[in-house]
Structures are given as C-alpha cells and as structure tokens.
Phi, psi and omega in degrees: 000133179254144177242144179251124184254129177240109182299143176269158181269157173224143181295154172084323172270129186284114174240098184271352181233147173231075184289151171249130183227152182276136173227157177282166179302315178297321177299316180298321180296319177297315184293323188268349185285109176249006186264337183254141177293316181240121176234128180240131174258111182255121185203175182282174178297137176074015181278001178083032184289310180295324178304309185285331176297320179297321179289329174296314181301316179300314180294317184294319179296324178292318181293327182267009181303133176086353181278334183086005179282156179252137175259166178232127178245120190234144172221170185287325180223162176293331176297314177296318180300314186276339183255345182230300188295305183291319176303324177291325177293320177298323176297319179297320176295318182296329180303327182258018174080013179284143183240142178294137181092312178282315187247336179204154174221159180223129177073017179212163180294141176302144181300151181294334182284355169280075194302320186264006183278128179245108180280144178265007187241016176058233181262354183255113183235029177300126179057034174248129175263126177241126179242124185304127178070346181267315181137202186225159177214141172276144179239114190226149167276145180265012174297325177236069188294340180296338183290348180268000176294147178096351179251124176275129184246150175259339178202160180217145176227122185239126182262137178047063188297337184302334182277353181266173178264155176302324181298326178294319177300315181297323179293317179298314178304318182293336181270347182278076184215018181291123182285352183279340186290141174298317185209105180290127183220153176227114178246133175227148174233146184190160164265154184285164178214062182071198181268069184264201183295333177296319176297321180298312187281333185260341182239301186293311183296316176297329177292324181277331183237094183305333181294339178281342184295333177274354183249337183237136180225130177252126179245128179262142173219149179254158176305321183289350176287338183294119185289349184262350184277139180266170183297329182296320179299313180296316181298322179298316179295319179298328179282337183271332189254145172283164187304320182289318179293324178295325178299325179281309191277338181251313182274348178070032182265154170284117182229133178272101182272345186245055175216138177074218186293127181292311182264070190288348179270355181286135178221114184304321182293332181269316193265339183271128182223163166273111188243129176259124180302147180254117180298340183278349179259157174282183182231146171247123181253119190244116188256138162238127193266017170299139188275329179219092005269148170272123190235134176225136174248135178250127182233164169226153178237148178216145180284131174258110185294327181294317180275339182072029182208168179281147174249139181256134177240116172278102190271338182194163175226149174235113181234118185225143177262149178049049186241142174267170182293324180298313180297320179297314181300318182293325176292321178296314181298322177299317181291323177300323177296325177291322182292328188100149187210124179237051171070024174283167180291146173248103184261132181251121176240161175166183182296133179296341179297341178293352178273350181290128184274144175284125182295342183279322184232004175059034174233157179241180183299322182288332172299318180294318180300315178300319180295315184287331182261013185295341178299338182275354175055228183290349178288341180284123181246121182271101186255003179286158186238167181289334179219152181283151172294158176302144183303314181296323179296320180293317182291316179298321178294320180294315179297322180292328177290325179294317172194124179269181184290350175268359181084014182271135178256125183235019182213134177224154185232134179291148177292354174284341188269068183292321179294319179293320177299317178298319177302310183298329182270335191242342179291129184230168175278147171298135182299129177075017180219174176252027179248148176287141177282107180250007186247328183299315176228102187285356175276347183270168174085340189286316180290322179290327173298316184302308182289333180297326179298320179289315182298317180295329179281315185276328186226060185289156171279116179234154177266115178297152179296128182276154173280171179260148173300136180293138183250000000 
C-alpha cells in the first residue's frame, strides 16, 4: 500500500511548494506514529530510511515551532552526518521551497533579519541547525556521545542506529526530558546487525517489561517496499548477497551471522568437483603467510555466459610446514608448469602482512614473490593491497560466491583441495563473539583466508546505488 503525503504550511517560514510524494506503508507508519515515545524503522538497504527520517525532522520541527525546545539529529560519524543525513534533510527543506539563509542556516549564527528569532546557543553554533520560526536542533556524531550531556532535548532523530553503541542510546534517552516539547519523541532508522543492542531494546526488553510495549514500537520494512527502486537494483543485490546475508540486508530481518559454521553456504555435494586446469586461462595465486602451515590456493576464472558473470575454480592448493616464501614460490611455479601455460596473466593476491619488511635484509614476502616470478615478465600482475579487507566483508563475499540469494553458484573447488574443503566445513565463529575461532584447531583458517583475499578483491560485496523516492 502506498501513501501520499502532502506537507502542510506554516506561517512565517516561506513554503512556496506543496509537493506530494509517494511513501511505503512502513515509511508512513514511522512518520505518522505520535503515540510511542520510541519508534524504530528497521529495514533493508535502499528502503528509504534516511529519506523518511528527514521528512520526519521537517515535520517535527514545524510541529514544535514556538515551544523553544531543542531537537537532536544524530548519525554514527560526522562523515555520515554530512554526506547522507543532512543532505537528505536539505532536500526535504528544498521540497517545500525553503532557502538557505532566508529560512534556515547550519553551523552559523542566525541572520540578523530574523528579528524575533532567539537562539539558545549564544555565539557558538557549530553543528547547530536553526530554522526561522521553527526552532533549533543539534546535529551530532555519536562517536563521542558524551558530548551531548547537559543539553535537554524535546525530540531526537537517529540515522543508521546499528553503527552506534548502546551507551549512546542511553545518553540520548537521558537527554529527552525537555518540558517545553509538545510531544517528546525518539525516532530511529537502521538496517539490522544480528541480535545486537537494537534487538535487545526493541524486542527483548519490551517482551520482558510489558509497560515498554506502549512506549516502543518496531516497524519492519524491506528493500522491495521502496516505491522508487527498479527491478534491476533488487536483482543486483540478490546476485551479490548469499541467502542469509540477503535476509538481513534486503528483508531487514534480525539474522545471526556470527554463529556456527562461518562458510555456511558451502556444500560438498555442490561445490566439490574433479577439475582439470585449463592452459588457456590465466592463474590467480592466493597467499596466506602463516609459516606452519604456509598456505596458497591456486584458482582460475572463466566466464559463464548463462549467468553473465565469472565463475571461480579452486584448482589446487599448496600447504607446507616450516616453509619459506622462496620454497613456496618454486613449488607453485613447478605446478604451473605441470598444468600447462599459454601466456595468461599470473595474478598474485594475498595477506597484506606480506608487505612487512624483515629488519635483517630489508625485503618482504612480496619482494621475494616478484623475484621468483620474474620469468613471467609483464604477465605478472601485482594484486595485493596495503591493507586487508574487513573479515566480515571477505566472508560475506565468499559465501555469496558459493551461492547467492538467486540460487546461483559461482564457485567450485577441486577434490585436490582437501585443506580448503576442511576449512569451509569446519571453521566456526567463536562462541558469543564476532571473531573466527583460530585457536581450537590451528591448522584451520589459513587456506580459506588465502582465497578470501582474492574473492574480496575480485568479487566484493558492494551496495548498488539506490534510486530516489518519487516526488
């Protein structure tokens, strides 16, 4: 169901336009809910969460006009605040014909021609939004949430709450006590992040304390609820995410991604094949520099015309104990000679720790690799990076290659890769944490780490550009 919202006018602030825009039912519920103290819109990527939060802020400032109460606009970082949250609010102001300087200012003293405007911030207006005749709001990053103590708020709006700490939430709640406000409210929008503090405050706590059920409301929305997104955007996300990750990022569900098997999409019956290397294709050599075992995975990629994308084949693994980089490189080169080679690219991926130089001879692992692989000349492609991808980004990318939310398989493993198969089946999360268990069995994680560096580089999880809500 779609709802059409038509902003109302208020005297003194110039609103030369009265646009009507489409919103989804969950967006409308967030905007229209005046009965709950805390309302959270939990939804998928591109569901229009920041869009509707900005329209709430515009409406709330208008409703509280003349009360003298201060509002709070919060994001996790100043970068998010300045690049996402506030630009959407400026768009919301522009929709009704409001102009910067005439009707609102940010980070500066209100103009002198706003004759009746009384600022509560004296001469210091850093990160303060002032709207003529409507009032003021502080705009803050929650990286240093302690800095908002001492300010009484009448309302709060928090963007992408999952990135903040529970302690920041508690501080905001403590500041929402201004007696001047018509209706003290706290609105937050976010995508889920497993069973974190958001789950605790919006689900667990109301279940345990019935008195909170009348004060807190959780609204779910899916990416597909957004009326402005086209099928191509949704299809792109389904192809990038594995089913469990898609449930969180598209459907907006609470999903525990850090429990049990790390590579939960791996299925031996589906992914393990007898694979013969193809001399006509290039090779990707993927390094993990742990010394015992020292692990390397060798892959090849080929275009699948039916899927319209590349398929990755893990054709072999080299796992050696008490081995140096020189010995490993020579074994890899020997195997490449066995596979056959017709002038394809030799791409080197791996752990960024390989860039650390030995204080004794001032060379690092990648210097040795370049020296040992110099016979390949310009065919050698240096694909290693200065820093490793985030662990979760690497794992999500690997799971999505094994099977995405469309049911497509884009990764296969040779039956020669016994260590890699064991990793995919046995590597688990540490109980009660978001870290991989690397201590219970120290022979595990190295081969999956090695191939993960390549997968995260070649097939990263990215958020496609979202469309805008129609105005």
